[in-house]
N, CA, C and O atoms as CSV, one atom per row, in Angstrom:
chain,resi,resn,atom,element,x,y,z
A,1,MET,N,N,-6.544,-19.925,6.287
A,1,MET,CA,C,-6.378,-18.199,5.757
A,1,MET,C,C,-4.855,-17.834,6.153
A,1,MET,O,O,-4.213,-18.639,6.827
A,2,GLY,N,N,-4.382,-16.830,5.806
A,2,GLY,CA,C,-3.050,-16.642,5.669
A,2,GLY,C,C,-2.698,-15.002,5.504
A,2,GLY,O,O,-3.541,-14.268,4.989
A,3,LEU,N,N,-1.610,-14.550,5.896
A,3,LEU,CA,C,-0.888,-12.846,6.099
A,3,LEU,C,C,-0.112,-12.860,5.070
A,3,LEU,O,O,0.902,-13.556,5.119
A,4,LEU,N,N,-0.415,-12.081,3.883
A,4,LEU,CA,C,0.715,-11.908,2.791
A,4,LEU,C,C,1.093,-10.212,2.879
A,4,LEU,O,O,0.523,-9.219,2.427
A,5,ALA,N,N,2.244,-10.391,3.628
A,5,ALA,CA,C,2.901,-8.828,4.085
A,5,ALA,C,C,3.964,-8.343,3.024
A,5,ALA,O,O,4.679,-9.128,2.401
A,6,ILE,N,N,3.993,-7.112,2.895
A,6,ILE,CA,C,5.029,-6.448,2.107
A,6,ILE,C,C,5.265,-4.715,2.974
A,6,ILE,O,O,4.637,-3.656,2.971
A,7,HIS,N,N,6.392,-5.175,3.565
A,7,HIS,CA,C,6.740,-4.099,4.483
A,7,HIS,C,C,7.810,-3.203,3.794
A,7,HIS,O,O,8.702,-3.745,3.142
A,8,TYR,N,N,7.752,-1.872,3.914
A,8,TYR,CA,C,8.921,-1.306,3.727
A,8,TYR,C,C,9.112,-1.118,2.167
A,8,TYR,O,O,10.179,-1.133,1.554
A,9,LEU,N,N,8.065,-0.970,1.756
A,9,LEU,CA,C,8.385,-0.574,-0.195
A,9,LEU,C,C,8.451,0.804,0.186
A,9,LEU,O,O,7.692,1.424,0.931
A,10,ARG,N,N,9.802,1.325,-0.632
A,10,ARG,CA,C,9.829,2.559,-0.824
A,10,ARG,C,C,9.174,2.800,-1.903
A,10,ARG,O,O,8.871,1.973,-2.762
A,11,VAL,N,N,8.871,4.235,-1.890
A,11,VAL,CA,C,8.179,4.676,-2.960
A,11,VAL,C,C,8.330,6.301,-3.218
A,11,VAL,O,O,7.995,7.109,-2.352
A,12,ARG,N,N,8.733,6.598,-4.175
A,12,ARG,CA,C,9.505,7.832,-4.343
A,12,ARG,C,C,8.761,8.853,-5.201
A,12,ARG,O,O,8.885,8.690,-6.415
A,13,CYS,N,N,8.114,9.736,-4.846
A,13,CYS,CA,C,6.426,10.563,-5.328
A,13,CYS,C,C,6.577,11.870,-4.396
A,13,CYS,O,O,7.123,12.184,-3.339
A,14,ILE,N,N,5.597,12.577,-5.626
A,14,ILE,CA,C,5.271,13.777,-5.238
A,14,ILE,C,C,3.962,13.852,-3.815
A,14,ILE,O,O,2.845,13.882,-4.333
A,15,VAL,N,N,3.916,13.871,-2.948
A,15,VAL,CA,C,3.326,13.993,-1.896
A,15,VAL,C,C,3.182,15.143,-0.872
A,15,VAL,O,O,4.253,15.738,-0.752
A,16,GLY,N,N,2.220,15.629,-0.116
A,16,GLY,CA,C,2.231,16.594,0.698
A,16,GLY,C,C,1.031,17.650,-0.168
A,16,GLY,O,O,0.318,17.536,-1.165
A,17,MET,N,N,1.298,18.668,0.842
A,17,MET,CA,C,-0.015,19.870,0.298
A,17,MET,C,C,1.001,21.276,0.724
A,17,MET,O,O,0.430,22.359,0.854
A,18,HIS,N,N,2.213,21.206,0.887
A,18,HIS,CA,C,2.788,22.277,0.819
A,18,HIS,C,C,3.915,22.747,-0.292
A,18,HIS,O,O,5.042,22.263,-0.390
A,19,THR,N,N,3.434,23.655,-0.994
A,19,THR,CA,C,3.904,24.424,-1.915
A,19,THR,C,C,5.546,23.655,-2.476
A,19,THR,O,O,5.756,23.103,-3.556
A,20,HIS,N,N,6.705,23.905,-1.103
A,20,HIS,CA,C,7.992,23.068,-1.910
A,20,HIS,C,C,7.745,21.470,-1.698
A,20,HIS,O,O,8.711,20.877,-2.177
A,21,GLU,N,N,6.865,20.635,-1.192
A,21,GLU,CA,C,6.240,19.352,-1.667
A,21,GLU,C,C,5.897,19.098,-2.630
A,21,GLU,O,O,6.259,17.991,-3.028
A,22,ARG,N,N,4.859,20.090,-3.738
A,22,ARG,CA,C,4.503,19.683,-4.560
A,22,ARG,C,C,5.394,19.641,-5.578
A,22,ARG,O,O,4.966,19.203,-6.646
A,23,LYS,N,N,6.966,20.121,-5.497
A,23,LYS,CA,C,8.034,20.212,-6.634
A,23,LYS,C,C,9.047,19.191,-6.454
A,23,LYS,O,O,10.004,19.247,-7.226
A,24,ILE,N,N,9.025,18.239,-5.559
A,24,ILE,CA,C,10.029,17.828,-5.366
A,24,ILE,C,C,9.577,16.322,-4.917
A,24,ILE,O,O,8.673,16.157,-4.098
A,25,GLU,N,N,10.187,15.389,-5.439
A,25,GLU,CA,C,9.682,14.014,-5.010
A,25,GLU,C,C,10.438,13.344,-3.845
A,25,GLU,O,O,11.666,13.261,-3.799
A,26,GLN,N,N,9.598,12.877,-2.914
A,26,GLN,CA,C,9.985,12.184,-1.367
A,26,GLN,C,C,9.879,11.406,-1.522
A,26,GLN,O,O,9.269,11.001,-2.511
A,27,ASP,N,N,10.521,10.501,-0.446
A,27,ASP,CA,C,10.234,8.918,-0.244
A,27,ASP,C,C,8.928,8.760,0.610
A,27,ASP,O,O,8.729,9.673,1.412
A,28,LEU,N,N,8.098,7.848,0.570
A,28,LEU,CA,C,7.057,7.262,1.405
A,28,LEU,C,C,7.569,5.795,1.667
A,28,LEU,O,O,8.408,5.321,0.901
A,29,LEU,N,N,7.092,5.072,2.721
A,29,LEU,CA,C,7.538,3.950,3.353
A,29,LEU,C,C,6.177,3.396,3.021
A,29,LEU,O,O,5.325,4.248,3.270
A,30,VAL,N,N,5.617,2.186,2.510
A,30,VAL,CA,C,4.601,1.193,2.633
A,30,VAL,C,C,4.445,0.137,3.124
A,30,VAL,O,O,5.166,-0.750,2.666
A,31,ASP,N,N,3.596,-0.203,4.098
A,31,ASP,CA,C,3.694,-1.443,4.675
A,31,ASP,C,C,2.286,-1.893,4.277
A,31,ASP,O,O,1.277,-1.188,4.307
A,32,LEU,N,N,2.376,-3.253,3.877
A,32,LEU,CA,C,0.761,-4.166,3.619
A,32,LEU,C,C,0.680,-5.162,4.289
A,32,LEU,O,O,1.688,-5.859,4.409
A,33,ASP,N,N,-0.588,-5.553,4.958
A,33,ASP,CA,C,-0.677,-6.775,5.710
A,33,ASP,C,C,-1.971,-7.251,4.636
A,33,ASP,O,O,-2.889,-6.485,4.344
A,34,LEU,N,N,-1.881,-8.283,4.257
A,34,LEU,CA,C,-3.312,-8.786,3.274
A,34,LEU,C,C,-3.676,-10.380,3.822
A,34,LEU,O,O,-2.978,-11.383,3.971
A,35,ASP,N,N,-5.055,-10.101,4.030
A,35,ASP,CA,C,-5.591,-11.518,4.051
A,35,ASP,C,C,-6.000,-12.116,3.529
A,35,ASP,O,O,-7.125,-11.676,3.293
A,36,LEU,N,N,-5.764,-13.582,2.790
A,36,LEU,CA,C,-6.168,-14.342,1.867
A,36,LEU,C,C,-6.421,-15.488,2.103
A,36,LEU,O,O,-6.417,-15.531,3.333
A,37,ASP,N,N,-6.692,-16.682,1.651
A,37,ASP,CA,C,-6.674,-18.249,1.702
A,37,ASP,C,C,-5.802,-18.560,0.756
A,37,ASP,O,O,-5.865,-18.269,-0.438
A,38,PHE,N,N,-4.620,-19.429,1.572
A,38,PHE,CA,C,-3.922,-19.759,0.820
A,38,PHE,C,C,-3.735,-21.456,0.580
A,38,PHE,O,O,-2.743,-22.081,0.206
A,39,GLU,N,N,-4.756,-21.808,0.858
A,39,GLU,CA,C,-4.982,-23.267,1.093
A,39,GLU,C,C,-4.878,-24.126,-0.659
A,39,GLU,O,O,-4.126,-25.087,-0.823
A,40,LYS,N,N,-5.591,-23.671,-1.586
A,40,LYS,CA,C,-5.243,-23.557,-2.734
A,40,LYS,C,C,-3.566,-23.265,-3.669
A,40,LYS,O,O,-3.058,-23.767,-4.672
A,41,ALA,N,N,-3.244,-22.433,-2.902
A,41,ALA,CA,C,-1.783,-21.982,-3.542
A,41,ALA,C,C,-0.928,-23.073,-2.775
A,41,ALA,O,O,0.114,-23.489,-3.282
A,42,ALA,N,N,-1.411,-23.571,-1.450
A,42,ALA,CA,C,-0.527,-24.528,-0.709
A,42,ALA,C,C,-0.695,-26.044,-0.916
A,42,ALA,O,O,-0.087,-26.985,-0.406
A,43,LYS,N,N,-1.678,-26.008,-1.794
A,43,LYS,CA,C,-1.983,-27.621,-2.601
A,43,LYS,C,C,-1.439,-27.694,-3.745
A,43,LYS,O,O,-0.894,-28.758,-4.039
A,44,SER,N,N,-1.435,-26.766,-4.547
A,44,SER,CA,C,-1.152,-26.883,-5.611
A,44,SER,C,C,0.198,-26.057,-6.223
A,44,SER,O,O,0.474,-25.910,-7.413
A,45,ASP,N,N,0.915,-25.589,-5.110
A,45,ASP,CA,C,2.158,-24.591,-5.435
A,45,ASP,C,C,2.134,-23.998,-6.464
A,45,ASP,O,O,3.193,-24.011,-7.092
A,46,ASP,N,N,1.078,-23.320,-7.009
A,46,ASP,CA,C,0.846,-22.519,-7.945
A,46,ASP,C,C,0.788,-20.560,-7.583
A,46,ASP,O,O,0.503,-20.060,-6.495
A,47,ILE,N,N,1.071,-19.973,-8.579
A,47,ILE,CA,C,1.075,-18.625,-8.278
A,47,ILE,C,C,-0.344,-18.601,-8.450
A,47,ILE,O,O,-1.012,-18.022,-7.593
A,48,ALA,N,N,-0.925,-19.159,-9.462
A,48,ALA,CA,C,-2.510,-18.363,-9.951
A,48,ALA,C,C,-3.335,-18.657,-8.812
A,48,ALA,O,O,-4.393,-18.043,-8.953
A,49,HIS,N,N,-3.323,-19.481,-7.490
A,49,HIS,CA,C,-3.928,-19.183,-6.797
A,49,HIS,C,C,-3.764,-18.709,-5.473
A,49,HIS,O,O,-4.223,-19.152,-4.420
A,50,SER,N,N,-2.956,-17.632,-5.722
A,50,SER,CA,C,-2.403,-16.748,-4.710
A,50,SER,C,C,-2.410,-15.510,-5.432
A,50,SER,O,O,-3.146,-15.361,-6.407
A,51,ILE,N,N,-1.423,-14.356,-4.902
A,51,ILE,CA,C,-1.355,-13.487,-5.304
A,51,ILE,C,C,0.214,-13.036,-5.654
A,51,ILE,O,O,1.119,-13.323,-4.870
A,52,ASP,N,N,0.493,-12.223,-7.037
A,52,ASP,CA,C,2.037,-12.278,-7.306
A,52,ASP,C,C,2.054,-10.832,-6.522
A,52,ASP,O,O,1.609,-9.798,-7.019
A,53,TYR,N,N,2.531,-10.912,-5.459
A,53,TYR,CA,C,3.179,-9.906,-4.771
A,53,TYR,C,C,3.826,-8.713,-5.641
A,53,TYR,O,O,3.363,-7.573,-5.601
A,54,THR,N,N,4.858,-9.046,-6.375
A,54,THR,CA,C,5.825,-8.091,-6.974
A,54,THR,C,C,4.467,-7.613,-8.187
A,54,THR,O,O,4.403,-6.402,-8.399
A,55,LEU,N,N,3.754,-8.234,-8.710
A,55,LEU,CA,C,2.998,-7.112,-9.518
A,55,LEU,C,C,2.113,-6.600,-8.650
A,55,LEU,O,O,1.758,-5.584,-9.247
A,56,LEU,N,N,1.471,-6.627,-7.555
A,56,LEU,CA,C,0.786,-5.842,-6.842
A,56,LEU,C,C,1.485,-4.728,-6.347
A,56,LEU,O,O,1.245,-3.563,-6.662
A,57,ALA,N,N,2.469,-5.158,-5.463
A,57,ALA,CA,C,3.811,-3.831,-5.604
A,57,ALA,C,C,4.205,-3.028,-6.634
A,57,ALA,O,O,4.782,-2.008,-6.257
A,58,ALA,N,N,4.079,-3.161,-7.833
A,58,ALA,CA,C,4.483,-2.620,-8.735
A,58,ALA,C,C,3.206,-1.758,-9.373
A,58,ALA,O,O,3.291,-0.648,-9.898
A,59,ARG,N,N,1.959,-2.584,-9.185
A,59,ARG,CA,C,1.078,-1.626,-9.537
A,59,ARG,C,C,0.486,-0.626,-8.321
A,59,ARG,O,O,-0.247,0.278,-8.723
A,60,LEU,N,N,0.723,-0.697,-6.924
A,60,LEU,CA,C,0.416,-0.300,-6.151
A,60,LEU,C,C,1.387,1.238,-6.394
A,60,LEU,O,O,0.802,2.321,-6.382
A,61,GLU,N,N,2.979,1.144,-6.618
A,61,GLU,CA,C,4.027,2.060,-6.610
A,61,GLU,C,C,3.451,3.185,-7.913
A,61,GLU,O,O,3.089,4.347,-7.730
A,62,ASP,N,N,3.502,2.405,-9.306
A,62,ASP,CA,C,2.610,3.436,-10.122
A,62,ASP,C,C,1.659,3.892,-10.044
A,62,ASP,O,O,1.501,4.778,-10.884
A,63,TRP,N,N,0.627,3.692,-9.229
A,63,TRP,CA,C,-0.877,4.565,-8.884
A,63,TRP,C,C,-0.012,5.486,-8.039
A,63,TRP,O,O,0.306,6.470,-8.707
A,64,ILE,N,N,0.432,5.512,-6.930
A,64,ILE,CA,C,0.732,6.674,-6.002
A,64,ILE,C,C,1.809,7.558,-6.621
A,64,ILE,O,O,1.958,8.731,-6.278
A,65,ARG,N,N,2.385,7.091,-7.335
A,65,ARG,CA,C,3.655,7.745,-8.482
A,65,ARG,C,C,2.351,8.922,-9.326
A,65,ARG,O,O,2.311,10.152,-9.341
A,66,LYS,N,N,1.783,8.290,-9.704
A,66,LYS,CA,C,0.812,8.764,-11.074
A,66,LYS,C,C,-0.143,9.991,-10.275
A,66,LYS,O,O,-0.385,11.115,-10.715
A,67,GLU,N,N,-0.687,9.275,-8.704
A,67,GLU,CA,C,-1.685,10.297,-8.235
A,67,GLU,C,C,-1.396,11.847,-7.536
A,67,GLU,O,O,-2.155,12.816,-7.494
A,68,LYS,N,N,0.329,11.656,-6.882
A,68,LYS,CA,C,0.321,12.502,-6.326
A,68,LYS,C,C,-0.516,13.317,-5.652
A,68,LYS,O,O,-1.070,14.352,-6.021
A,69,PHE,N,N,-0.556,12.629,-4.426
A,69,PHE,CA,C,-1.941,12.710,-3.277
A,69,PHE,C,C,-0.629,14.215,-2.450
A,69,PHE,O,O,0.533,14.579,-2.634
A,70,GLN,N,N,-1.735,14.581,-1.603
A,70,GLN,CA,C,-1.494,15.901,-0.938
A,70,GLN,C,C,-1.109,15.255,0.556
A,70,GLN,O,O,-0.030,15.377,1.135
A,71,LEU,N,N,-2.422,14.456,1.065
A,71,LEU,CA,C,-2.519,13.838,2.046
A,71,LEU,C,C,-2.346,12.317,2.166
A,71,LEU,O,O,-3.109,11.641,1.477
A,72,ILE,N,N,-1.357,11.614,3.023
A,72,ILE,CA,C,-1.274,10.325,3.202
A,72,ILE,C,C,-2.545,9.666,3.484
A,72,ILE,O,O,-2.863,8.563,3.039
A,73,GLU,N,N,-3.304,10.452,4.302
A,73,GLU,CA,C,-4.814,9.833,5.101
A,73,GLU,C,C,-5.435,9.492,3.524
A,73,GLU,O,O,-5.622,8.278,3.435
A,74,THR,N,N,-5.751,10.112,2.445
A,74,THR,CA,C,-6.365,10.442,1.262
A,74,THR,C,C,-5.649,8.996,0.604
A,74,THR,O,O,-6.442,8.119,0.263
A,75,LEU,N,N,-4.439,8.786,0.457
A,75,LEU,CA,C,-3.501,8.048,-0.088
A,75,LEU,C,C,-4.101,6.603,0.288
A,75,LEU,O,O,-4.854,5.959,-0.443
A,76,ALA,N,N,-3.666,6.230,1.474
A,76,ALA,CA,C,-3.829,5.038,2.586
A,76,ALA,C,C,-5.709,4.305,2.255
A,76,ALA,O,O,-6.149,3.174,2.051
A,77,GLU,N,N,-6.228,5.473,2.344
A,77,GLU,CA,C,-7.595,4.889,2.236
A,77,GLU,C,C,-8.125,4.452,0.785
A,77,GLU,O,O,-8.798,3.458,0.512
A,78,ARG,N,N,-7.606,5.539,-0.151
A,78,ARG,CA,C,-7.778,4.929,-1.632
A,78,ARG,C,C,-7.137,3.843,-2.261
A,78,ARG,O,O,-7.452,3.315,-3.328
A,79,ALA,N,N,-5.990,3.492,-1.326
A,79,ALA,CA,C,-5.267,2.178,-1.676
A,79,ALA,C,C,-5.966,1.022,-1.275
A,79,ALA,O,O,-6.300,0.145,-2.071
A,80,CYS,N,N,-6.192,0.993,-0.100
A,80,CYS,CA,C,-7.135,-0.074,0.433
A,80,CYS,C,C,-8.240,-0.124,-0.568
A,80,CYS,O,O,-8.495,-1.327,-0.608
A,81,VAL,N,N,-8.913,0.378,-1.263
A,81,VAL,CA,C,-9.994,0.740,-2.299
A,81,VAL,C,C,-9.551,-0.020,-3.376
A,81,VAL,O,O,-10.133,-0.991,-3.859
A,82,LEU,N,N,-8.505,0.459,-3.726
A,82,LEU,CA,C,-7.471,0.163,-5.118
A,82,LEU,C,C,-7.485,-1.608,-4.896
A,82,LEU,O,O,-8.074,-2.466,-5.554
A,83,ILE,N,N,-6.760,-1.713,-3.927
A,83,ILE,CA,C,-6.634,-2.995,-3.452
A,83,ILE,C,C,-7.619,-4.123,-3.315
A,83,ILE,O,O,-7.640,-5.264,-3.775
A,84,CYS,N,N,-8.084,-3.731,-2.866
A,84,CYS,CA,C,-9.210,-4.676,-2.620
A,84,CYS,C,C,-10.390,-5.015,-3.954
A,84,CYS,O,O,-11.042,-6.027,-4.211
A,85,GLY,N,N,-10.321,-3.975,-4.473
A,85,GLY,CA,C,-11.339,-4.003,-6.017
A,85,GLY,C,C,-10.247,-4.726,-7.136
A,85,GLY,O,O,-10.794,-5.298,-8.079
A,86,GLU,N,N,-9.105,-4.737,-7.107
A,86,GLU,CA,C,-8.234,-5.513,-8.025
A,86,GLU,C,C,-8.036,-6.934,-7.790
A,86,GLU,O,O,-7.859,-7.778,-8.669
A,87,TRP,N,N,-8.096,-7.200,-6.118
A,87,TRP,CA,C,-7.940,-8.271,-6.106
A,87,TRP,C,C,-9.000,-9.131,-4.598
A,87,TRP,O,O,-8.759,-9.331,-3.407
A,88,PRO,N,N,-10.029,-9.381,-5.396
A,88,PRO,CA,C,-11.098,-9.839,-4.909
A,88,PRO,C,C,-11.001,-11.002,-3.331
A,88,PRO,O,O,-11.576,-11.025,-2.242
A,89,GLN,N,N,-9.702,-12.025,-4.169
A,89,GLN,CA,C,-9.319,-13.032,-2.920
A,89,GLN,C,C,-8.919,-12.161,-1.470
A,89,GLN,O,O,-9.030,-12.570,-0.315
A,90,ILE,N,N,-8.524,-11.104,-1.846
A,90,ILE,CA,C,-8.066,-10.703,-0.526
A,90,ILE,C,C,-9.446,-10.465,0.313
A,90,ILE,O,O,-10.480,-10.234,-0.314
A,91,SER,N,N,-9.451,-10.536,1.998
A,91,SER,CA,C,-10.455,-10.552,2.662
A,91,SER,C,C,-10.090,-9.252,3.401
A,91,SER,O,O,-11.071,-8.598,3.758
A,92,ARG,N,N,-9.143,-8.851,3.638
A,92,ARG,CA,C,-8.376,-7.704,4.309
A,92,ARG,C,C,-7.552,-7.104,4.125
A,92,ARG,O,O,-6.524,-7.740,4.358
A,93,CYS,N,N,-7.254,-5.532,3.607
A,93,CYS,CA,C,-6.236,-5.187,3.168
A,93,CYS,C,C,-6.020,-4.022,4.651
A,93,CYS,O,O,-6.891,-3.277,5.099
A,94,ARG,N,N,-4.725,-4.170,5.119
A,94,ARG,CA,C,-4.260,-3.225,6.027
A,94,ARG,C,C,-2.700,-2.459,5.146
A,94,ARG,O,O,-1.719,-2.887,4.538
A,95,ILE,N,N,-3.337,-0.944,5.614
A,95,ILE,CA,C,-1.818,-0.205,4.724
A,95,ILE,C,C,-1.557,0.630,5.625
A,95,ILE,O,O,-2.566,1.216,6.017
A,96,THR,N,N,-0.450,0.982,6.204
A,96,THR,CA,C,0.409,1.925,6.704
A,96,THR,C,C,1.175,2.773,5.606
A,96,THR,O,O,1.810,2.244,4.693
A,97,ILE,N,N,1.067,3.995,5.767
A,97,ILE,CA,C,1.903,4.750,5.031
A,97,ILE,C,C,2.788,5.557,5.925
A,97,ILE,O,O,2.254,6.099,6.892
A,98,LYS,N,N,4.384,5.745,5.682
A,98,LYS,CA,C,5.111,6.459,6.433
A,98,LYS,C,C,5.842,7.615,5.754
A,98,LYS,O,O,6.388,7.475,4.659
A,99,LYS,N,N,5.836,8.870,6.502
A,99,LYS,CA,C,6.281,9.875,5.631
A,99,LYS,C,C,7.484,10.325,6.290
A,99,LYS,O,O,7.425,11.351,6.968
A,100,PRO,N,N,8.835,9.533,6.152
A,100,PRO,CA,C,10.154,9.994,6.684
A,100,PRO,C,C,10.291,11.340,6.696
A,100,PRO,O,O,10.888,11.802,7.668
A,101,GLY,N,N,9.805,12.261,5.684
A,101,GLY,CA,C,10.462,13.649,6.152
A,101,GLY,C,C,9.181,14.683,6.471
A,101,GLY,O,O,9.109,15.864,6.131
A,102,ALA,N,N,8.437,14.097,7.034
A,102,ALA,CA,C,7.449,15.086,7.677
A,102,ALA,C,C,7.526,16.096,8.510
A,102,ALA,O,O,7.012,17.208,8.390
A,103,MET,N,N,8.410,15.539,9.653
A,103,MET,CA,C,8.820,16.232,10.880
A,103,MET,C,C,10.269,16.217,11.068
A,103,MET,O,O,10.876,15.170,10.843
A,104,PRO,N,N,10.970,17.393,11.505
A,104,PRO,CA,C,12.231,16.960,11.861
A,104,PRO,C,C,12.683,16.421,12.658
A,104,PRO,O,O,13.798,15.902,12.599
A,105,LYS,N,N,11.544,16.396,14.104
A,105,LYS,CA,C,11.953,15.726,15.050
A,105,LYS,C,C,11.716,14.401,15.248
A,105,LYS,O,O,12.227,13.678,16.103
A,106,ALA,N,N,10.827,14.088,14.325
A,106,ALA,CA,C,10.917,12.359,14.244
A,106,ALA,C,C,11.155,11.513,13.251
A,106,ALA,O,O,11.294,11.839,12.072
A,107,ARG,N,N,11.215,10.313,13.732
A,107,ARG,CA,C,11.676,9.407,12.355
A,107,ARG,C,C,10.500,9.166,11.222
A,107,ARG,O,O,10.799,8.960,10.046
A,108,TYR,N,N,9.286,9.207,11.634
A,108,TYR,CA,C,8.673,9.857,10.445
A,108,TYR,C,C,7.191,10.124,10.957
A,108,TYR,O,O,6.962,10.164,12.165
A,109,ALA,N,N,6.154,10.313,9.973
A,109,ALA,CA,C,4.739,10.502,10.439
A,109,ALA,C,C,3.745,9.514,9.953
A,109,ALA,O,O,4.116,9.169,8.831
A,110,ALA,N,N,2.982,9.087,10.185
A,110,ALA,CA,C,2.307,7.443,9.801
A,110,ALA,C,C,0.635,7.683,9.820
A,110,ALA,O,O,0.041,8.404,10.622
A,111,VAL,N,N,0.080,6.958,8.818
A,111,VAL,CA,C,-1.415,6.412,8.984
A,111,VAL,C,C,-1.421,5.259,8.357
A,111,VAL,O,O,-0.829,4.791,7.385
A,112,THR,N,N,-2.574,4.725,9.456
A,112,THR,CA,C,-3.061,3.374,8.569
A,112,THR,C,C,-4.305,3.512,8.702
A,112,THR,O,O,-4.979,4.126,9.528
A,113,CYS,N,N,-4.703,2.544,7.332
A,113,CYS,CA,C,-6.232,2.014,7.511
A,113,CYS,C,C,-6.361,0.315,6.931
A,113,CYS,O,O,-5.556,-0.496,6.471
A,114,GLU,N,N,-7.713,0.309,7.213
A,114,GLU,CA,C,-7.912,-1.113,6.886
A,114,GLU,C,C,-8.949,-1.087,6.309
A,114,GLU,O,O,-9.628,-0.061,6.338
A,115,ARG,N,N,-9.386,-2.280,5.579
A,115,ARG,CA,C,-10.494,-2.520,4.599
A,115,ARG,C,C,-10.824,-3.810,4.567
A,115,ARG,O,O,-10.062,-4.590,3.994
A,116,ARG,N,N,-11.908,-4.236,5.118
A,116,ARG,CA,C,-12.372,-5.836,4.435
A,116,ARG,C,C,-13.159,-5.617,3.325
A,116,ARG,O,O,-14.046,-4.767,3.397
A,117,ASN,N,N,-12.964,-6.314,2.193
A,117,ASN,CA,C,-13.039,-6.711,1.221
A,117,ASN,C,C,-14.654,-6.691,1.060
A,117,ASN,O,O,-15.178,-7.495,1.831
A,118,GLY,N,N,-15.519,-6.018,0.303
A,118,GLY,CA,C,-17.335,-6.340,0.461
A,118,GLY,C,C,-17.543,-5.660,1.335
A,118,GLY,O,O,-18.744,-5.470,1.531
A,119,ALA,N,N,-16.995,-5.260,1.877
A,119,ALA,CA,C,-17.513,-3.983,3.304
A,119,ALA,C,C,-17.492,-2.350,2.574
A,119,ALA,O,O,-17.779,-1.365,3.255
């Protein structure tokens, strides 16, 4: 078993529930931790036995931009469902969504969601 991690993926999108947030894109930072079996990939040195994390990140970014979520909680929950559904070889998906512009006196507000595939 192994851990594939993508951290600080910057996604510029419409997100938020306030009127001003619905008009202008802002940055989110996305952290992904994905558990999957690396054994076949390690033996073959072939991406076909793993996950192309560049394609996964692009798919996630496009999806987030299209959906225009109001709540980062909704985004995190649905992102886990999306990832587990499209990549069944992932046994666990943990995603953290950080919203840097959420609070003037904080670095960011964040939520974390975790799903096990098949659960």
